[in-house]
C-alpha positions as CSV (number, residue, x, y, z in Angstrom):
1,M,22.2,18.0,87.1
2,S,21.6,19.7,90.5
3,S,25.2,21.1,90.4
4,F,24.6,22.4,86.9
5,R,21.4,24.1,88.0
6,S,23.1,25.6,91.0
7,T,25.9,27.0,88.8
8,I,23.4,28.5,86.4
9,A,21.4,30.0,89.3
10,S,24.5,31.6,90.8
11,I,25.7,33.1,87.5
12,T,22.3,34.3,86.3
13,L,20.5,35.1,89.6
14,M,17.8,32.7,88.6
15,K,15.7,31.0,91.3
16,P,15.1,27.2,91.1
17,Q,11.3,27.5,90.6
18,E,12.0,29.8,87.6
19,Q,14.3,27.6,85.7
20,K,11.8,25.6,83.7
21,A,10.1,28.7,82.3
22,A,13.4,30.6,81.8
23,L,14.9,27.6,79.9
24,A,11.8,27.3,77.7
25,A,12.1,31.0,76.9
26,F,15.8,30.6,76.2
27,G,15.2,27.8,73.8
28,M,12.4,29.6,72.0
29,V,14.4,32.8,71.3
30,F,17.4,30.6,70.4
31,M,15.5,29.2,67.5
32,L,14.0,32.5,66.5
33,M,17.4,34.2,66.3
34,A,19.0,31.3,64.6
35,A,16.4,31.5,61.8
36,Y,16.8,35.2,61.4
37,F,20.6,35.0,61.3
38,I,20.4,32.4,58.6
39,L,18.3,34.8,56.5
40,R,20.2,38.0,57.4
41,P,23.3,37.3,55.3
42,V,21.2,36.3,52.3
43,R,19.2,39.6,52.6
44,D,22.3,41.8,53.1
45,A,24.2,40.1,50.3
46,M,21.5,41.2,47.9
47,A,21.7,44.9,49.1
48,S,25.2,45.4,47.8
49,D,24.0,45.0,44.3
50,W,21.8,48.2,44.7
51,T,22.6,51.8,44.9
52,D,22.1,53.9,48.1
53,T,19.1,55.5,46.5
54,E,17.5,52.2,45.6
55,L,18.1,50.9,49.1
56,S,16.6,54.1,50.6
57,R,13.5,53.6,48.5
58,L,13.2,50.1,49.9
59,W,13.5,51.4,53.4
60,N,10.7,53.9,52.7
61,L,8.5,51.0,51.5
62,Q,9.4,49.1,54.6
63,F,7.7,51.8,56.7
64,F,4.4,51.5,54.9
65,L,4.6,47.7,54.8
66,S,5.2,47.8,58.6
67,L,2.1,49.9,59.1
68,G,0.0,47.3,57.4
69,V,1.6,44.3,59.1
70,V,1.4,45.9,62.6
71,G,-2.3,46.8,61.9
72,L,-3.0,43.2,61.0
73,Y,-1.1,42.0,64.1
74,G,-3.2,44.4,66.3
75,F,-6.4,42.9,64.8
76,A,-5.1,39.4,65.4
77,V,-4.3,40.2,69.1
78,S,-7.8,41.6,69.5
79,R,-9.5,38.6,68.0
80,V,-7.3,35.5,68.4
81,P,-6.8,33.7,71.8
82,F,-3.2,33.9,73.0
83,R,-2.7,30.1,72.9
84,Y,-3.0,30.3,69.1
85,L,-1.4,33.6,68.4
86,M,2.3,32.9,68.8
87,P,2.3,29.5,66.9
88,A,0.3,31.2,64.1
89,I,2.8,34.0,63.7
90,Y,5.8,31.8,63.5
91,G,4.1,29.2,61.3
92,A,3.0,32.0,58.8
93,F,6.5,33.3,58.5
94,A,7.9,29.8,58.0
95,L,5.4,29.3,55.1
96,T,6.3,32.6,53.4
97,F,10.0,31.9,53.4
98,L,9.4,28.5,51.9
99,L,7.2,30.1,49.2
100,F,10.0,32.6,48.4
101,Y,12.4,29.6,47.9
102,L,9.9,27.8,45.6
103,V,8.7,30.8,43.6
104,T,12.0,32.8,43.0
105,P,13.6,30.4,40.4
106,L,10.4,30.3,38.4
107,L,10.2,34.1,37.7
108,S,12.1,36.0,35.1
109,Q,12.1,39.3,37.0
110,R,14.3,37.9,39.9
111,T,15.4,41.3,41.1
112,R,11.8,42.3,42.0
113,V,11.3,39.1,44.0
114,E,14.6,39.6,45.7
115,K,13.6,43.1,46.8
116,G,10.3,41.7,48.0
117,F,12.3,39.1,50.0
118,Y,14.5,41.9,51.4
119,L,11.5,43.8,52.6
120,W,9.8,40.7,54.2
121,V,12.9,39.6,56.1
122,T,13.2,43.0,57.5
123,V,9.6,43.0,58.7
124,F,10.2,39.5,60.1
125,S,13.3,40.6,62.0
126,L,11.4,43.1,64.1
127,L,7.8,41.7,64.4
128,N,8.8,38.1,65.4
129,I,11.1,39.4,68.2
130,S,8.7,42.1,69.3
131,A,5.9,39.5,69.7
132,F,8.3,37.2,71.6
133,W,9.3,39.9,74.1
134,S,5.6,41.0,74.5
135,F,5.0,37.4,75.5
136,M,7.9,37.5,77.9
137,S,6.9,40.8,79.5
138,D,3.4,39.3,80.1
139,T,4.9,36.2,81.6
140,F,7.5,37.4,84.1
141,T,7.2,40.0,86.8
142,Q,9.3,43.2,86.9
143,D,11.7,41.6,89.5
144,Q,12.0,38.4,87.4
145,A,12.5,40.5,84.3
146,R,15.5,42.3,85.9
147,R,17.1,38.9,86.7
148,L,15.9,36.7,83.9
149,F,15.8,38.9,80.8
150,P,19.6,39.1,80.4
151,F,19.7,35.2,80.6
152,I,16.9,34.9,78.0
153,S,18.7,37.5,75.9
154,A,21.7,35.3,76.1
155,G,19.6,32.6,74.4
156,A,19.0,35.1,71.6
157,S,22.8,35.6,71.3
158,A,23.4,31.8,71.3
159,G,20.9,31.4,68.4
160,A,22.5,34.3,66.7
161,M,25.8,32.5,66.9
162,M,24.4,29.3,65.6
163,G,22.5,30.9,62.7
164,P,25.5,32.6,60.9
165,T,27.5,29.3,61.0
166,I,25.0,28.0,58.4
167,P,25.7,30.6,55.7
168,L,29.3,30.8,56.8
169,L,29.8,27.1,56.1
170,F,27.3,26.3,53.4
171,S,26.3,29.4,51.4
172,Q,28.8,28.8,48.7
173,R,28.2,25.1,48.6
174,L,24.4,25.1,48.7
175,G,23.7,28.5,47.3
176,P,22.0,31.4,49.2
177,D,18.5,30.4,48.2
178,S,18.7,27.1,50.0
179,L,19.2,28.8,53.3
180,M,15.5,29.9,53.1
181,V,14.4,26.3,53.6
182,I,16.7,25.8,56.6
183,A,15.3,29.0,58.2
184,S,11.7,27.8,57.6
185,V,12.4,24.5,59.4
186,A,13.9,26.4,62.4
187,L,10.8,28.6,62.7
188,L,8.6,25.5,62.6
189,L,10.6,24.2,65.6
190,V,9.6,27.3,67.6
191,I,5.9,26.4,67.5
192,P,6.0,23.5,70.1
193,M,8.1,25.6,72.4
194,A,5.7,28.5,72.2
195,I,2.8,26.1,73.0
196,C,4.7,24.6,76.0
197,L,5.6,28.0,77.4
198,G,2.0,29.3,77.0
199,R,0.7,26.3,78.9
200,A,3.2,26.9,81.7
201,K,2.2,30.5,81.9
202,A,-1.5,29.7,82.0
203,A,-1.0,27.0,84.7
204,A,1.0,29.5,86.9
205,A,-1.7,32.2,86.4
206,V,-4.4,29.8,87.6
207,A,-2.3,28.7,90.5
208,S,-1.9,32.3,91.7
209,S,-5.6,33.0,91.1
210,P,-7.7,29.9,91.6
211,E,-10.9,31.8,90.8
212,R,-9.5,32.9,87.4
213,D,-11.3,31.7,84.3
214,R,-9.2,28.9,82.9
215,R,-10.0,29.7,79.3
216,D,-7.6,31.6,77.1
217,H,-9.4,34.7,75.7
218,S,-8.4,37.1,73.1
219,M,-7.7,40.7,74.3
220,G,-10.5,42.5,72.5
221,G,-10.5,46.3,71.9
222,P,-9.8,48.2,68.6
223,W,-6.8,47.1,66.5
224,W,-5.5,50.6,66.3
225,S,-5.3,51.2,70.1
226,G,-1.5,50.6,70.0
227,F,-1.0,53.6,67.7
228,R,-3.2,55.7,70.0
229,D,-1.5,54.7,73.2
230,T,2.0,55.3,71.8
231,L,1.1,58.9,71.1
232,R,-0.8,59.6,74.3
233,N,1.3,57.8,76.9
234,R,4.5,59.8,77.7
235,Y,6.3,56.6,78.9
236,L,5.6,54.8,75.6
237,L,6.4,57.9,73.6
238,G,9.8,58.1,75.4
239,M,10.5,54.5,74.3
240,A,9.5,55.4,70.7
241,V,12.0,58.3,70.7
242,F,14.7,56.1,72.2
243,I,14.2,53.6,69.4
244,L,14.2,56.4,66.8
245,L,17.5,57.7,67.9
246,Y,19.0,54.2,68.0
247,V,17.9,53.6,64.4
248,F,19.5,56.8,63.1
249,V,22.9,55.8,64.5
250,G,22.6,52.2,63.3
251,S,21.5,53.2,59.8
252,F,24.5,55.3,59.1
253,V,26.9,52.5,60.1
254,Y,24.9,49.9,58.0
255,F,25.1,52.0,54.8
256,Q,28.9,52.3,55.1
257,Q,29.1,48.5,55.6
258,K,27.0,47.9,52.5
259,N,29.3,50.1,50.4
260,I,32.5,48.5,51.6
261,L,31.2,45.0,50.7
262,A,30.1,46.0,47.1
263,E,33.3,44.7,45.5
264,F,32.7,41.1,46.7
265,T,30.4,38.4,45.2
266,R,27.1,37.6,46.8
267,A,28.3,34.3,48.2
268,E,31.4,36.0,49.6
269,R,29.4,38.7,51.2
270,A,27.1,36.1,52.8
271,S,30.1,34.3,54.2
272,I,31.8,37.5,55.4
273,L,28.6,38.8,57.0
274,G,28.0,35.4,58.6
275,G,31.5,35.5,60.1
276,I,31.0,39.0,61.5
277,D,27.6,38.0,63.0
278,W,29.1,34.9,64.6
279,G,31.9,37.0,66.3
280,V,29.4,39.7,67.5
281,N,27.1,37.2,69.0
282,L,29.8,35.2,70.7
283,L,30.8,38.4,72.6
284,T,27.1,39.2,73.2
285,F,26.4,35.7,74.7
286,V,29.3,36.0,77.2
287,F,28.3,39.5,78.2
288,A,24.5,39.0,78.5
289,F,24.8,35.7,80.3
290,A,26.6,37.0,83.4
291,V,26.9,40.8,83.3
292,T,23.8,42.6,82.1
293,G,21.5,41.5,84.9
294,R,23.8,43.0,87.5
295,M,24.2,46.3,85.5
296,V,20.6,47.3,86.1
297,G,20.8,46.5,89.8
298,R,24.0,48.4,90.3
299,L,23.9,51.2,87.8
300,G,20.1,51.7,87.6
301,M,18.0,51.7,84.5
302,G,19.0,55.1,83.3
303,L,22.7,54.6,83.2
304,T,22.3,51.1,81.7
305,L,20.2,52.5,78.8
306,A,22.7,55.3,78.3
307,S,25.9,53.2,78.5
308,V,25.9,52.0,74.8
309,P,25.0,55.5,73.3
310,L,27.9,57.0,75.3
311,V,30.3,54.5,74.0
312,L,29.1,55.3,70.4
313,V,29.6,59.0,71.0
314,V,33.3,58.3,71.5
315,G,33.5,55.8,68.7
316,L,31.8,58.0,66.1
317,G,34.1,60.9,67.2
318,V,37.1,58.7,66.5
319,L,35.7,57.6,63.2
320,A,35.2,61.2,62.1
321,F,39.0,61.9,62.5
322,A,40.2,58.4,61.5
323,P,37.8,57.2,58.8
324,V,39.4,53.8,58.2
325,L,37.9,50.3,57.8
326,T,39.2,48.9,61.1
327,V,37.7,51.7,63.1
328,L,34.3,51.3,61.3
329,L,34.2,47.6,61.8
330,G,35.2,48.0,65.5
331,L,32.4,50.5,65.9
332,Q,29.9,48.2,64.3
333,V,30.9,45.4,66.6
334,A,30.6,47.6,69.7
335,R,27.2,48.9,68.6
336,R,25.7,45.5,68.0
337,V,27.2,43.8,71.0
338,G,26.0,46.6,73.2
339,N,22.6,46.6,71.7
340,Y,22.0,42.8,72.0
341,S,23.5,42.3,75.4
342,V,22.7,45.6,77.3
343,T,20.2,47.9,75.5
344,R,17.7,45.3,74.2
345,P,17.2,43.4,77.5
346,A,17.1,46.6,79.5
347,R,14.6,48.1,77.1
348,E,12.4,45.0,77.3
349,M,12.3,45.5,81.1
350,L,10.5,48.8,80.5
351,F,7.5,46.9,79.1
352,T,6.9,45.1,82.4
353,E,5.5,48.4,83.7
354,V,2.7,48.8,81.2
355,S,-0.7,47.3,80.8
356,Q,-1.3,44.0,78.9
357,E,-3.0,45.7,76.0
358,E,-0.1,48.2,75.7
359,R,2.3,45.4,75.9
360,F,0.8,43.5,73.0
361,K,-0.5,46.4,70.8
362,A,1.7,49.4,71.5
363,K,5.0,47.5,71.7
364,P,4.8,46.3,68.0
365,V,4.1,49.9,67.0
366,I,7.3,51.0,68.7
367,D,9.4,48.0,67.7
368,V,8.3,47.8,64.0
369,V,6.5,51.0,62.8
370,V,8.6,53.5,64.6
371,Y,11.7,51.5,63.9
372,R,10.9,51.4,60.2
373,G,9.9,55.0,60.1
374,G,13.3,55.8,61.5
375,D,14.8,53.6,58.8
376,A,12.9,55.5,56.1
377,V,14.0,58.9,57.3
378,S,17.6,58.0,58.1
379,A,18.0,56.1,54.8
380,S,16.8,59.1,52.8
381,L,19.1,61.4,54.8
382,F,22.1,59.2,54.2
383,A,21.4,59.0,50.4
384,L,21.1,62.8,50.3
385,L,24.4,63.2,52.1
386,T,26.3,60.7,50.0
387,D,24.6,60.3,46.6
388,G,23.2,63.9,46.6
389,L,25.8,66.1,48.3
390,G,28.8,63.8,48.0
391,L,29.8,64.0,51.7
392,G,32.2,61.5,53.2
393,I,32.2,59.4,56.3
394,A,33.8,62.1,58.5
395,V,30.8,64.4,58.3
396,V,28.3,61.6,58.6
397,S,30.2,60.3,61.7
398,L,30.0,63.7,63.4
399,A,26.3,63.9,62.8
400,G,26.0,60.3,64.2
401,A,27.9,61.3,67.4
402,L,25.5,64.2,68.0
403,I,22.5,61.8,67.6
404,A,24.1,59.3,69.9
405,A,24.5,62.0,72.6
406,L,20.8,62.7,72.3
407,W,20.1,59.0,72.5
408,A,22.1,58.8,75.8
409,G,20.1,61.6,77.2
410,M,16.8,59.9,76.3
411,G,18.0,56.7,78.0
412,M,18.5,58.7,81.3
413,Q,15.1,60.2,81.0
414,L,13.5,56.7,80.4
415,G,15.3,55.5,83.6
416,R,13.6,58.2,85.6
417,Q,10.2,57.4,84.1
418,Y,10.8,53.7,84.8
419,R,11.3,54.5,88.5
420,S,8.1,56.5,88.5
421,Q,6.2,53.7,86.8
422,R,7.4,51.2,89.5
423,M,5.8,53.3,92.3
424,G,2.5,51.6,92.9
425,S,2.9,49.0,90.2
426,S,1.4,45.6,90.7
427,T,3.2,42.3,89.9
428,H,2.0,39.2,88.0
429,P,4.0,36.1,89.1
430,V,4.8,33.3,86.7
């Protein structure tokens, strides 16, 4: 066991006293991502039955639904003690997916319920991970985040590999609806891990400040402060713009994927998408486990954040002149692997340099509301370009390459702001 721990420490730059907390975080995000990637193929298989215009309308609805959910989350953060907050969030999502499974067969208007499920899975995909990373940014110091977040992100990739194997192997045998029950069970398994990690965090905080009140309080403050701080704070606003540009690039690729899969049955789509997800996350796990933590140290935050957008500038340029399926799928794999293994953990490090209230209230605004606002705008734009103007993939790809270039520039700017935030910042050891 000691040799195993030494090997992990040498690969991940993890210190021995950090292993317990890091492994607990690894396990927690593993189950969260497994649950999501069980649900994701079910959701995306439904989308191929709808037109681009129908889907763009759903993406617009997602924005308003996200506003309401994030507002409710902000209210909960202000009123609910932290030791109850994480278990309550994941328990509530588990219950809703179980209800979808039970109610859907009983209703005659199945399409409406399926669209409701599509919307709710999309909200879940962002809010549950945003809440998790808020918890992580509040648990680990800036130095620990640089070393440990890539390892924790590898846990997300491992879960994202495990999740798609369920629809890949069982969607045609059990039916897509049965996967909702499996995902609900996975979410329930997250709750005891969240409780254990919360206790470890509280114990470490008391050890570092013996005079600190041992009770776990809610944060207080207005529920809408996250919206206010995102607009007022240039650092947070830069993160919001970075996310917005990322969403625009990703949305264009997603719509092309949806259209290509329209000729397959739902069960076949779920199986194909599960296989793609598995391959992407295998590559992500290998990259995040041993490489990403060293990138920030050697390249700096700015170049790390800009690296994936720069790759996509080249890829989208190639796609514009060679609009074939293999190039599109290769671009999708590169985009997702880069996001999960490099962009996401690096972006989460940025939140170690903000206040606790901003971390829990402004972060969901950026991760959910801004993200879904970008979805709404980019989906409407894509539907206008394709269904409205009849433009093809070449024109869309050139537009995407331009957006990716702006995205890279925003990453460099955030790197400079991150360095400024670190000057005079205080740490909060686990």
